[in-house]
N, C-alpha and C positions, 0 to 999 in steps of 0.2 A: 448653495443655500441662498434663498431670497428672503429678505425681511421687509415686512410692511411697516408703515408708520406706527401702527398700533402695537408693534412688537411681535406680531405673528410671524412665524418662520415657515418656509416651505422648501422642499427639494425640487430642483428643476433638472430634467434630463434632456439634453440636446439630442442624444441618440440612444436608443435602447433596442435590443433585439426582441423579436416576438416572444421567444422563449423566456428571456429575462423579464419582459413585461408581465408575462403570466405568473412567473415566480414572485415578482414584486406584489402583484395584486393578491395572490394567495397569502403572502406574508402579512400584508396590511389587514386583510379581512380576518385572518386568524388572530392577530393582536386585538382587533376590535371585538371579536367574539369573547376572547379571554377577559377583556376589560368589562364588557357588559355582564358577563357571568359573575365577576367579582363584585360589581355594584349590586347585582341581584342578591348575592349572598349576604351582603351588608344590610340591605333592606329587609330581607327575610329574618335576619338575626335581630334587627331592631323591632320588627313586628312581633316576634316571638317573646321578647323580653318585656 
């Protein structure tokens, strides 16, 4: 784990297989889709109220 002065954190991989890299990319984008869908539901709920 790497931390910047601003407190931001990141994971650093020195080595990762091609298959594991693809799995990681899929995992990250799936979590991003879920987070964006959650935000959209909150916005829709607020707009309806």
